Backbone atoms as SQL, in Angstrom:
CREATE TABLE atoms (id INTEGER PRIMARY KEY, chain TEXT, resi INTEGER, resn TEXT, atom TEXT, x REAL, y REAL, z REAL);
INSERT INTO atoms VALUES
  (1, 'A', 1, 'MET', 'N', 156.817, -160.409, -62.772),
  (2, 'A', 1, 'MET', 'CA', 155.793, -159.416, -63.029),
  (3, 'A', 1, 'MET', 'C', 154.449, -159.939, -62.537),
  (4, 'A', 2, 'THR', 'N', 153.739, -159.127, -61.752),
  (5, 'A', 2, 'THR', 'CA', 152.450, -159.553, -61.219),
  (6, 'A', 2, 'THR', 'C', 151.337, -159.252, -62.206),
  (7, 'A', 3, 'LYS', 'N', 150.370, -160.109, -62.222),
  (8, 'A', 3, 'LYS', 'CA', 149.234, -159.932, -63.110),
  (9, 'A', 3, 'LYS', 'C', 148.329, -158.833, -62.563),
  (10, 'A', 4, 'ALA', 'N', 147.859, -157.968, -63.438),
  (11, 'A', 4, 'ALA', 'CA', 146.973, -156.880, -63.033),
  (12, 'A', 4, 'ALA', 'C', 145.622, -157.443, -62.596),
  (13, 'A', 5, 'LEU', 'N', 145.075, -156.841, -61.560),
  (14, 'A', 5, 'LEU', 'CA', 143.743, -157.205, -61.080),
  (15, 'A', 5, 'LEU', 'C', 142.706, -156.758, -62.102),
  (16, 'A', 6, 'ASP', 'N', 141.698, -157.572, -62.315),
  (17, 'A', 6, 'ASP', 'CA', 140.591, -157.198, -63.202),
  (18, 'A', 6, 'ASP', 'C', 140.097, -155.810, -62.799),
  (19, 'A', 7, 'PRO', 'N', 139.966, -154.878, -63.733),
  (20, 'A', 7, 'PRO', 'CA', 139.564, -153.517, -63.379),
  (21, 'A', 7, 'PRO', 'C', 138.206, -153.439, -62.691),
  (22, 'A', 8, 'ARG', 'N', 137.315, -154.377, -62.975),
  (23, 'A', 8, 'ARG', 'CA', 136.019, -154.385, -62.279),
  (24, 'A', 8, 'ARG', 'C', 136.208, -154.697, -60.800),
  (25, 'A', 9, 'LYS', 'N', 137.101, -155.637, -60.498),
  (26, 'A', 9, 'LYS', 'CA', 137.385, -155.970, -59.099),
  (27, 'A', 9, 'LYS', 'C', 138.132, -154.830, -58.411),
  (28, 'A', 10, 'ALA', 'N', 139.089, -154.231, -59.118),
  (29, 'A', 10, 'ALA', 'CA', 139.835, -153.107, -58.548),
  (30, 'A', 10, 'ALA', 'C', 138.895, -151.938, -58.254),
  (31, 'A', 11, 'PHE', 'N', 137.972, -151.651, -59.165),
  (32, 'A', 11, 'PHE', 'CA', 137.016, -150.573, -58.938),
  (33, 'A', 11, 'PHE', 'C', 136.134, -150.900, -57.742),
  (34, 'A', 12, 'GLY', 'N', 135.653, -152.131, -57.671),
  (35, 'A', 12, 'GLY', 'CA', 134.825, -152.551, -56.545),
  (36, 'A', 12, 'GLY', 'C', 135.558, -152.449, -55.223),
  (37, 'A', 13, 'ASN', 'N', 136.825, -152.858, -55.215),
  (38, 'A', 13, 'ASN', 'CA', 137.638, -152.742, -54.004),
  (39, 'A', 13, 'ASN', 'C', 137.817, -151.284, -53.606),
  (40, 'A', 14, 'ALA', 'N', 137.994, -150.416, -54.599),
  (41, 'A', 14, 'ALA', 'CA', 138.154, -148.987, -54.316),
  (42, 'A', 14, 'ALA', 'C', 136.873, -148.417, -53.719),
  (43, 'A', 15, 'VAL', 'N', 135.724, -148.779, -54.292),
  (44, 'A', 15, 'VAL', 'CA', 134.441, -148.309, -53.755),
  (45, 'A', 15, 'VAL', 'C', 134.290, -148.789, -52.317),
  (46, 'A', 16, 'ARG', 'N', 134.549, -150.068, -52.072),
  (47, 'A', 16, 'ARG', 'CA', 134.401, -150.625, -50.721),
  (48, 'A', 16, 'ARG', 'C', 135.329, -149.913, -49.734),
  (49, 'A', 17, 'ARG', 'N', 136.578, -149.716, -50.144),
  (50, 'A', 17, 'ARG', 'CA', 137.556, -149.065, -49.258),
  (51, 'A', 17, 'ARG', 'C', 137.108, -147.633, -48.923),
  (52, 'A', 18, 'LEU', 'N', 136.683, -146.884, -49.918),
  (53, 'A', 18, 'LEU', 'CA', 136.268, -145.502, -49.677),
  (54, 'A', 18, 'LEU', 'C', 134.958, -145.443, -48.888),
  (55, 'A', 19, 'ARG', 'N', 134.061, -146.383, -49.161),
  (56, 'A', 19, 'ARG', 'CA', 132.784, -146.418, -48.429),
  (57, 'A', 19, 'ARG', 'C', 133.014, -146.745, -46.963),
  (58, 'A', 20, 'THR', 'N', 133.797, -147.778, -46.701),
  (59, 'A', 20, 'THR', 'CA', 134.008, -148.182, -45.309),
  (60, 'A', 20, 'THR', 'C', 134.851, -147.170, -44.539),
  (61, 'A', 21, 'SER', 'N', 135.741, -146.458, -45.227),
  (62, 'A', 21, 'SER', 'CA', 136.544, -145.432, -44.545),
  (63, 'A', 21, 'SER', 'C', 135.664, -144.290, -44.037),
  (64, 'A', 22, 'GLN', 'N', 134.477, -144.162, -44.621),
  (65, 'A', 22, 'GLN', 'CA', 133.524, -143.139, -44.182),
  (66, 'A', 22, 'GLN', 'C', 132.410, -143.739, -43.318),
  (67, 'A', 23, 'ALA', 'N', 132.547, -145.008, -42.971),
  (68, 'A', 23, 'ALA', 'CA', 131.557, -145.723, -42.158),
  (69, 'A', 23, 'ALA', 'C', 130.156, -145.647, -42.776),
  (70, 'A', 24, 'ILE', 'N', 130.101, -145.842, -44.092),
  (71, 'A', 24, 'ILE', 'CA', 128.830, -145.844, -44.821),
  (72, 'A', 24, 'ILE', 'C', 128.507, -147.287, -45.180),
  (73, 'A', 25, 'SER', 'N', 127.291, -147.703, -44.907),
  (74, 'A', 25, 'SER', 'CA', 126.863, -149.060, -45.275),
  (75, 'A', 25, 'SER', 'C', 126.541, -149.107, -46.767),
  (76, 'A', 26, 'GLN', 'N', 126.481, -150.314, -47.306),
  (77, 'A', 26, 'GLN', 'CA', 126.069, -150.462, -48.703),
  (78, 'A', 26, 'GLN', 'C', 124.663, -149.899, -48.895),
  (79, 'A', 27, 'GLU', 'N', 123.806, -150.134, -47.924),
  (80, 'A', 27, 'GLU', 'CA', 122.436, -149.649, -48.012),
  (81, 'A', 27, 'GLU', 'C', 122.397, -148.120, -48.078),
  (82, 'A', 28, 'LYS', 'N', 123.193, -147.477, -47.235),
  (83, 'A', 28, 'LYS', 'CA', 123.236, -146.013, -47.208),
  (84, 'A', 28, 'LYS', 'C', 123.827, -145.473, -48.510),
  (85, 'A', 29, 'LEU', 'N', 124.895, -146.094, -49.014),
  (86, 'A', 29, 'LEU', 'CA', 125.483, -145.659, -50.276),
  (87, 'A', 29, 'LEU', 'C', 124.467, -145.806, -51.406),
  (88, 'A', 30, 'ALA', 'N', 123.720, -146.887, -51.395),
  (89, 'A', 30, 'ALA', 'CA', 122.687, -147.092, -52.414),
  (90, 'A', 30, 'ALA', 'C', 121.656, -145.971, -52.353),
  (91, 'A', 31, 'GLU', 'N', 121.219, -145.660, -51.157),
  (92, 'A', 31, 'GLU', 'CA', 120.237, -144.588, -50.973),
  (93, 'A', 31, 'GLU', 'C', 120.803, -143.241, -51.443),
  (94, 'A', 32, 'MET', 'N', 122.030, -142.955, -51.060),
  (95, 'A', 32, 'MET', 'CA', 122.653, -141.670, -51.392),
  (96, 'A', 32, 'MET', 'C', 122.919, -141.518, -52.892),
  (97, 'A', 33, 'SER', 'N', 123.175, -142.645, -53.559),
  (98, 'A', 33, 'SER', 'CA', 123.516, -142.592, -54.980),
  (99, 'A', 33, 'SER', 'C', 122.324, -142.833, -55.899),
  (100, 'A', 34, 'GLY', 'N', 121.231, -143.323, -55.345),
  (101, 'A', 34, 'GLY', 'CA', 120.069, -143.642, -56.175),
  (102, 'A', 34, 'GLY', 'C', 120.262, -144.919, -56.983),
  (103, 'A', 35, 'ILE', 'N', 121.142, -145.790, -56.493),
  (104, 'A', 35, 'ILE', 'CA', 121.440, -147.066, -57.147),
  (105, 'A', 35, 'ILE', 'C', 121.003, -148.181, -56.205),
  (106, 'A', 36, 'HIS', 'N', 120.407, -149.230, -56.741),
  (107, 'A', 36, 'HIS', 'CA', 119.909, -150.327, -55.907),
  (108, 'A', 36, 'HIS', 'C', 121.041, -150.967, -55.103),
  (109, 'A', 37, 'ARG', 'N', 120.737, -151.374, -53.877),
  (110, 'A', 37, 'ARG', 'CA', 121.728, -151.955, -52.973),
  (111, 'A', 37, 'ARG', 'C', 122.390, -153.195, -53.553),
  (112, 'A', 38, 'THR', 'N', 121.629, -154.060, -54.205),
  (113, 'A', 38, 'THR', 'CA', 122.242, -155.266, -54.761),
  (114, 'A', 38, 'THR', 'C', 123.214, -154.926, -55.893),
  (115, 'A', 39, 'TYR', 'N', 122.943, -153.859, -56.614),
  (116, 'A', 39, 'TYR', 'CA', 123.860, -153.411, -57.661),
  (117, 'A', 39, 'TYR', 'C', 125.167, -152.931, -57.032),
  (118, 'A', 40, 'ILE', 'N', 125.059, -152.167, -55.933),
  (119, 'A', 40, 'ILE', 'CA', 126.257, -151.704, -55.217),
  (120, 'A', 40, 'ILE', 'C', 127.074, -152.914, -54.758),
  (121, 'A', 41, 'GLY', 'N', 126.408, -153.920, -54.220),
  (122, 'A', 41, 'GLY', 'CA', 127.093, -155.134, -53.787),
  (123, 'A', 41, 'GLY', 'C', 127.795, -155.834, -54.947),
  (124, 'A', 42, 'ASP', 'N', 127.116, -155.910, -56.081),
  (125, 'A', 42, 'ASP', 'CA', 127.722, -156.514, -57.271),
  (126, 'A', 42, 'ASP', 'C', 128.940, -155.716, -57.738),
  (127, 'A', 43, 'VAL', 'N', 128.844, -154.392, -57.681),
  (128, 'A', 43, 'VAL', 'CA', 129.975, -153.536, -58.055),
  (129, 'A', 43, 'VAL', 'C', 131.161, -153.835, -57.143),
  (130, 'A', 44, 'GLU', 'N', 130.914, -153.876, -55.848),
  (131, 'A', 44, 'GLU', 'CA', 131.994, -154.103, -54.889),
  (132, 'A', 44, 'GLU', 'C', 132.633, -155.485, -55.054),
  (133, 'A', 45, 'ARG', 'N', 131.888, -156.445, -55.533),
  (134, 'A', 45, 'ARG', 'CA', 132.442, -157.782, -55.765),
  (135, 'A', 45, 'ARG', 'C', 133.053, -157.919, -57.154),
  (136, 'A', 46, 'GLY', 'N', 132.985, -156.861, -57.956),
  (137, 'A', 46, 'GLY', 'CA', 133.566, -156.891, -59.291),
  (138, 'A', 46, 'GLY', 'C', 132.743, -157.654, -60.302),
  (139, 'A', 47, 'LEU', 'N', 131.444, -157.776, -60.036),
  (140, 'A', 47, 'LEU', 'CA', 130.565, -158.537, -60.922),
  (141, 'A', 47, 'LEU', 'C', 129.889, -157.675, -61.978),
  (142, 'A', 48, 'ARG', 'N', 130.048, -156.371, -61.878),
  (143, 'A', 48, 'ARG', 'CA', 129.397, -155.452, -62.816),
  (144, 'A', 48, 'ARG', 'C', 130.429, -154.686, -63.625),
  (145, 'A', 49, 'ASN', 'N', 130.168, -154.556, -64.907),
  (146, 'A', 49, 'ASN', 'CA', 130.952, -153.680, -65.757),
  (147, 'A', 49, 'ASN', 'C', 130.205, -152.345, -65.715),
  (148, 'A', 50, 'ILE', 'N', 130.507, -151.559, -64.718),
  (149, 'A', 50, 'ILE', 'CA', 129.722, -150.397, -64.336),
  (150, 'A', 50, 'ILE', 'C', 129.803, -149.278, -65.377),
  (151, 'A', 51, 'ALA', 'N', 128.680, -148.627, -65.606),
  (152, 'A', 51, 'ALA', 'CA', 128.601, -147.510, -66.553),
  (153, 'A', 51, 'ALA', 'C', 129.148, -146.234, -65.913),
  (154, 'A', 52, 'LEU', 'N', 129.628, -145.355, -66.750),
  (155, 'A', 52, 'LEU', 'CA', 130.191, -144.087, -66.304),
  (156, 'A', 52, 'LEU', 'C', 129.194, -143.297, -65.462),
  (157, 'A', 53, 'ILE', 'N', 127.942, -143.293, -65.825),
  (158, 'A', 53, 'ILE', 'CA', 126.931, -142.537, -65.065),
  (159, 'A', 53, 'ILE', 'C', 126.834, -143.065, -63.639),
  (160, 'A', 54, 'ASN', 'N', 126.910, -144.386, -63.465),
  (161, 'A', 54, 'ASN', 'CA', 126.833, -144.956, -62.114),
  (162, 'A', 54, 'ASN', 'C', 128.121, -144.733, -61.332),
  (163, 'A', 55, 'MET', 'N', 129.259, -144.739, -62.028),
  (164, 'A', 55, 'MET', 'CA', 130.520, -144.411, -61.362),
  (165, 'A', 55, 'MET', 'C', 130.447, -142.990, -60.804),
  (166, 'A', 56, 'THR', 'N', 129.899, -142.093, -61.602),
  (167, 'A', 56, 'THR', 'CA', 129.769, -140.698, -61.189),
  (168, 'A', 56, 'THR', 'C', 128.814, -140.559, -60.011),
  (169, 'A', 57, 'LYS', 'N', 127.707, -141.280, -60.032),
  (170, 'A', 57, 'LYS', 'CA', 126.745, -141.239, -58.921),
  (171, 'A', 57, 'LYS', 'C', 127.388, -141.728, -57.622),
  (172, 'A', 58, 'ILE', 'N', 128.171, -142.794, -57.704),
  (173, 'A', 58, 'ILE', 'CA', 128.825, -143.335, -56.514),
  (174, 'A', 58, 'ILE', 'C', 129.847, -142.344, -55.974),
  (175, 'A', 59, 'ALA', 'N', 130.660, -141.781, -56.857),
  (176, 'A', 59, 'ALA', 'CA', 131.654, -140.795, -56.420),
  (177, 'A', 59, 'ALA', 'C', 130.969, -139.608, -55.753),
  (178, 'A', 60, 'HIS', 'N', 129.908, -139.120, -56.356),
  (179, 'A', 60, 'HIS', 'CA', 129.171, -137.988, -55.792),
  (180, 'A', 60, 'HIS', 'C', 128.611, -138.345, -54.407),
  (181, 'A', 61, 'ALA', 'N', 128.047, -139.533, -54.278),
  (182, 'A', 61, 'ALA', 'CA', 127.491, -139.970, -52.993),
  (183, 'A', 61, 'ALA', 'C', 128.575, -140.080, -51.925),
  (184, 'A', 62, 'LEU', 'N', 129.795, -140.441, -52.337),
  (185, 'A', 62, 'LEU', 'CA', 130.914, -140.536, -51.391),
  (186, 'A', 62, 'LEU', 'C', 131.540, -139.169, -51.119),
  (187, 'A', 63, 'GLY', 'N', 131.087, -138.156, -51.843),
  (188, 'A', 63, 'GLY', 'CA', 131.611, -136.803, -51.636),
  (189, 'A', 63, 'GLY', 'C', 133.013, -136.617, -52.194),
  (190, 'A', 64, 'ILE', 'N', 133.329, -137.361, -53.247),
  (191, 'A', 64, 'ILE', 'CA', 134.652, -137.270, -53.864),
  (192, 'A', 64, 'ILE', 'C', 134.502, -137.057, -55.365),
  (193, 'A', 65, 'ARG', 'N', 135.583, -136.609, -55.985),
  (194, 'A', 65, 'ARG', 'CA', 135.605, -136.494, -57.442),
  (195, 'A', 65, 'ARG', 'C', 135.768, -137.897, -58.033),
  (196, 'A', 66, 'LEU', 'N', 135.216, -138.078, -59.213),
  (197, 'A', 66, 'LEU', 'CA', 135.366, -139.355, -59.896),
  (198, 'A', 66, 'LEU', 'C', 136.847, -139.671, -60.104),
  (199, 'A', 67, 'SER', 'N', 137.654, -138.657, -60.351),
  (200, 'A', 67, 'SER', 'CA', 139.092, -138.879, -60.559),
  (201, 'A', 67, 'SER', 'C', 139.750, -139.511, -59.328),
  (202, 'A', 68, 'VAL', 'N', 139.273, -139.174, -58.138),
  (203, 'A', 68, 'VAL', 'CA', 139.811, -139.781, -56.911),
  (204, 'A', 68, 'VAL', 'C', 139.476, -141.274, -56.892),
  (205, 'A', 69, 'LEU', 'N', 138.271, -141.605, -57.256),
  (206, 'A', 69, 'LEU', 'CA', 137.850, -143.010, -57.295),
  (207, 'A', 69, 'LEU', 'C', 138.656, -143.782, -58.344),
  (208, 'A', 70, 'ILE', 'N', 138.901, -143.175, -59.479),
  (209, 'A', 70, 'ILE', 'CA', 139.695, -143.824, -60.524),
  (210, 'A', 70, 'ILE', 'C', 141.143, -144.009, -60.063),
  (211, 'A', 71, 'ARG', 'N', 141.713, -142.991, -59.423),
  (212, 'A', 71, 'ARG', 'CA', 143.093, -143.126, -58.914),
  (213, 'A', 71, 'ARG', 'C', 143.182, -144.262, -57.897),
  (214, 'A', 72, 'GLU', 'N', 142.200, -144.356, -57.019),
  (215, 'A', 72, 'GLU', 'CA', 142.184, -145.440, -56.034),
  (216, 'A', 72, 'GLU', 'C', 142.082, -146.785, -56.739),
  (217, 'A', 73, 'THR', 'N', 141.275, -146.854, -57.787),
  (218, 'A', 73, 'THR', 'CA', 141.154, -148.069, -58.579),
  (219, 'A', 73, 'THR', 'C', 142.493, -148.454, -59.181),
  (220, 'A', 74, 'GLU', 'N', 143.194, -147.468, -59.730),
  (221, 'A', 74, 'GLU', 'CA', 144.497, -147.739, -60.349),
  (222, 'A', 74, 'GLU', 'C', 145.515, -148.223, -59.317),
  (223, 'A', 75, 'LYS', 'N', 145.476, -147.650, -58.115),
  (224, 'A', 75, 'LYS', 'CA', 146.396, -148.087, -57.051),
  (225, 'A', 75, 'LYS', 'C', 146.159, -149.554, -56.705),
  (226, 'A', 76, 'LEU', 'N', 144.896, -149.939, -56.647),
  (227, 'A', 76, 'LEU', 'CA', 144.543, -151.289, -56.234),
  (228, 'A', 76, 'LEU', 'C', 144.667, -152.315, -57.349),
  (229, 'A', 77, 'SER', 'N', 144.733, -151.854, -58.585),
  (230, 'A', 77, 'SER', 'CA', 144.711, -152.779, -59.720),
  (231, 'A', 77, 'SER', 'C', 146.043, -153.445, -59.977),
  (232, 'A', 78, 'GLY', 'N', 147.120, -152.816, -59.553),
  (233, 'A', 78, 'GLY', 'CA', 148.438, -153.355, -59.873),
  (234, 'A', 78, 'GLY', 'C', 148.819, -153.081, -61.310),
  (235, 'A', 79, 'GLY', 'N', 148.143, -152.145, -61.928),
  (236, 'A', 79, 'GLY', 'CA', 148.396, -151.802, -63.337),
  (237, 'A', 79, 'GLY', 'C', 147.291, -152.333, -64.217),
  (238, 'A', 80, 'LEU', 'N', 146.685, -151.473, -64.960),
  (239, 'A', 80, 'LEU', 'CA', 145.542, -151.871, -65.779),
  (240, 'A', 80, 'LEU', 'C', 145.927, -152.342, -67.179),
  (241, 'A', 81, 'GLY', 'N', 147.189, -152.583, -67.413),
  (242, 'A', 81, 'GLY', 'CA', 147.566, -152.932, -68.779),
  (243, 'A', 81, 'GLY', 'C', 147.807, -154.343, -69.038);
């Protein structure tokens, strides 16, 4: 049985994957979401226990539903349990 990835890292990986698939830089995502660039970088590295409001801002900036971002997180986590 494989150990589940820390959900903060899985979420960060999901944000990075979705951001880069749209060819959006961290700087542009920060601008679009109204969140500081260094915070976005910390999120992508799994260093932040991100608040729901910021998760929603990031999803909105990426033009996706928050549920899509959560599903991507779950795929990358290997199981959150």
